[in-house]
C-alpha positions, 0 to 999 in steps of 0.5 A, spaced: 500 500 500 505 504 501 508 503 494 502 504 491 501 511 495 508 513 493 507 511 485 501 515 485 505 521 488 510 520 483 505 520 478 502 527 480 509 530 480 510 527 473 504 530 471 506 536 468 514 536 466 513 536 459 506 539 458 507 545 454 511 546 447 517 551 447 521 552 441 528 556 441 530 559 435 535 564 438 541 561 433 546 567 433 546 574 434 545 576 427 539 571 426 536 574 432 536 581 430 534 579 423 528 575 426 531 568 424 530 571 416 536 567 414 533 561 411 534 564 403 541 566 405 546 566 411 553 568 409 556 565 415 557 559 419 550 559 422 548 557 416 549 550 419 542 551 423 538 556 418 539 552 412 545 547 411 544 548 403 547 555 404 554 553 407 555 553 399 556 561 399 562 560 404 568 558 400 573 558 406 573 555 413 569 559 417 567 559 425 562 562 429 561 562 437 556 565 440 551 566 446 544 568 447 541 570 454 534 569 456 530 572 461 522 570 461 517 573 467 510 574 468 504 576 473 500 570 475 493 569 477 489 563 480 482 563 480 482 571 480 487 571 486 494 575 484 500 570 486 508 571 486 511 573 479 514 568 475 521 569 474 526 564 473 532 568 472 537 568 466 538 562 461 544 561 457 543 558 450 550 557 447 552 556 440 558 554 436 558 553 428 563 551 423 564 550 415 570 546 412 570 546 404 571 539 401 574 536 395 569 535 389 565 541 391 562 538 397 562 543 404 562 540 411 559 544 416 557 543 423 553 546 429 552 545 436 545 549 438 539 548 442 532 547 439 527 546 445 527 549 452 524 552 458 524 555 465 519 557 470 520 558 477 514 560 482 516 559 489 513 554 494 508 558 497 503 559 491 496 556 489 499 551 484 505 549 487 502 542 486 503 543 479 510 546 479 514 550 483 520 550 479 522 547 472 528 547 467 528 543 461 534 544 456 536 540 449 542 541 445 543 539 438 549 536 435 548 537 427 554 535 422 552 536 415 554 535 408 552 540 402 553 541 395 552 546 390 548 542 384 547 547 379 549 555 378 542 556 382 541 550 386 544 547 392 542 542 397 545 540 404 543 535 409 545 532 416 544 528 422 541 531 429 544 528 435 539 531 440 540 531 448 535 533 453 535 534 460 530 536 465 529 538 472 522 539 475 520 541 483 513 541 486 509 540 492 504 534 491 497 535 494 500 542 496 494 545 501 490 539 501 486 536 507 487 528 509 481 524 511 482 520 518 477 516 522 477 522 527 475 527 521 479 531 516 485 534 517 486 541 513 493 542 510 496 535 511 501 535 506 508 537 506 511 534 501 517 536 496 518 532 490 524 532 485 524 529 478 531 528 474 532 525 467 535 525 460 536 522 454 539 522 447 535 521 440 537 521 433 533 525 427 535 529 421 535 535 417 535 537 409 535 544 406 535 547 399 537 554 396 534 556 390 537 562 386 531 565 383 535 571 381 542 574 382 540 578 388 534 573 390 534 567 394 529 562 396 531 557 402 527 551 404 529 547 411 525 540 414 527 538 421 524 531 423 521 528 429 526 527 435 523 521 439 526 521 446 525 516 452 527 520 458 530 516 463 530 519 470 529 518 478 523 521 482 525 523 489 520 525 494 521 527 502 516 530 507 510 528 511 503 527 511 499 528 517 506 529 521 508 522 518 515 522 515 514 520 507 520 518 503 520 515 496 526 514 491 523 511 484 526 510 477 521 513 472 521 514 465 517 518 459 516 518 452 516 525 449 516 526 441 519 533 439 515 535 433 517 536 426 518 543 422 518 546 415 521 553 414 521 557 408 524 563 407 526 569 402 532 573 402 533 579 397 539 584 396 535 590 394 542 594 394 549 594 395 547 596 402 540 594 404 538 587 405 531 584 407 529 577 409 522 573 411 521 566 414 515 562 415 516 556 420 510 551 421 511 546 427 507 540 427 505 540 435 499 537 434 503 530 433 505 530 440 498 527 442 500 525 449 506 523 454 506 516 457 509 516 463 512 509 466 513 508 474 513 502 477 506 499 478 503 505 475 502 508 468 500 514 466 498 518 460 497 525 459 493 528 453 496 534 450 491 537 445 496 541 442 495 545 435 500 546 429 503 553 430 506 558 425 512 563 426 513 569 421 519 573 421 521 579 418 528 582 418 532 588 415 539 590 415 543 596 412 550 597 412 551 604 415 559 604 413 564 599 410 564 596 417 558 597 421 551 594 419 544 595 423 539 590 423 531 590 425 526 585 425 519 583 427 516 576 429 509 573 430 510 567 434 503 562 435 502 559 441 501 551 440 497 550 447 490 549 448 485 551 454 488 546 459 495 545 461 500 547 466 504 553 469 511 551 467 511 556 461 506 562 460 502 561 454 500 566 449 502 568 442 508 572 442 510 578 438 518 579 438 521 586 436 529 585 435 535 590 433 542 589 433 549 591 430 554 588 426 562 590 426 567 588 422 573 588 427 579 586 422 578 583 415 573 577 416 573 578 424 566 580 425 562 581 432 555 581 432 550 584 438 543 583 438 537 585 443 530 582 442 524 584 447 518 578 447 511 580 448 506 575 450 499 576 450 495 575 456 493 567 456 489 563 461 488 555 462 485 550 466 490 546 470 488 539 473 490 537 480 489 530 484 485 531 490 489 528 496 483 528 500 478 524 495 483 522 489 479 526 484 481 530 479 479 538 479 482 544 476 484 551 478 484 557 473 491 560 471 492 566 468 498 570 466 499 577 464 504 582 463 508 576 460 515 578 457 522 576 456 529 579 454 534 576 450 541 579 449 545 575 444 553 576 442 556 572 436 564 572 434 565 569 427 571 569 423 573 566 416 580 564 414 
């Protein structure tokens, strides 16, 4: 009976670990400032991410290293009551890219970057601590590619994506719930703290094409496959119920399939000093139908009901001198989640305003700096919990407002 109780508590703690989709598109400082609109033409080593076919534009060995710092925050309400702010602090998203020309017209390129991730932190004493207190999910992709220019107007590139994912989830199961005894109901009987850790490695692929429609106009298309993860981890819980000490240490796993996506972009060199780009990305979030959890003597499936989402980006770049370029962009990013979910991540469609500057420091050594501000529309959802008193499912209404994020990025690139 005690093992079954622990299994049930484990399921409650596992319930929302990956119940919202969040893509990371911040692949370089220049790309951030351009709204990700580098799919048709990239012109530096970050082409390994934006479109592997674009590395054929680079004839020499090149490198790019960078980092983006992300700080999301919002105001939270539960059933109309104001809660503590959600502010997990700053997250670092590192990137490394390189291109190497090969014989017979081939080019090898590689990238280390993040495609998915999230982070939320509310604290122990809020009305949905039973759903989440603090959650961090990090995903890293290692992506080797091989590309070739097939004709004067068509280039093709493809590669393998090795995905490593890790997560940590903390919560207070049955926080604030009552407990029934033969002598009556004891309020606020649960004082439990749980933590869930896990990781996994998965394989996928990407393929891209670049078409030179005109000398100054390029079209790019990139497909990224599903990433099927089986996350293996441990569930730990400690605390008390009605003053009685409780402890659990159990293995746990979950199957998570990250979605496929398709990006199409145009890049136009309008003049010698003005460049424009646009990109549209479709992500197959509706294919993530549910998440299946496996815990000893207990199984659980979490339905998600996500919908496919689109992301549209527009960017402009202007050379104000021979060594300095200014950039600006706008992105509209649709939220894939529905009317129910968890508090791990504030929902809502996003509007992203970006700006940046590029400076050719010396010959082919370039420093890029970018800043983006994300505005998330007000959103609400029903969050489902399990009652410690009756064992029944019930919901609380969660609303997120004044949801914003700061993104600060820097990249350093060099071509030999």
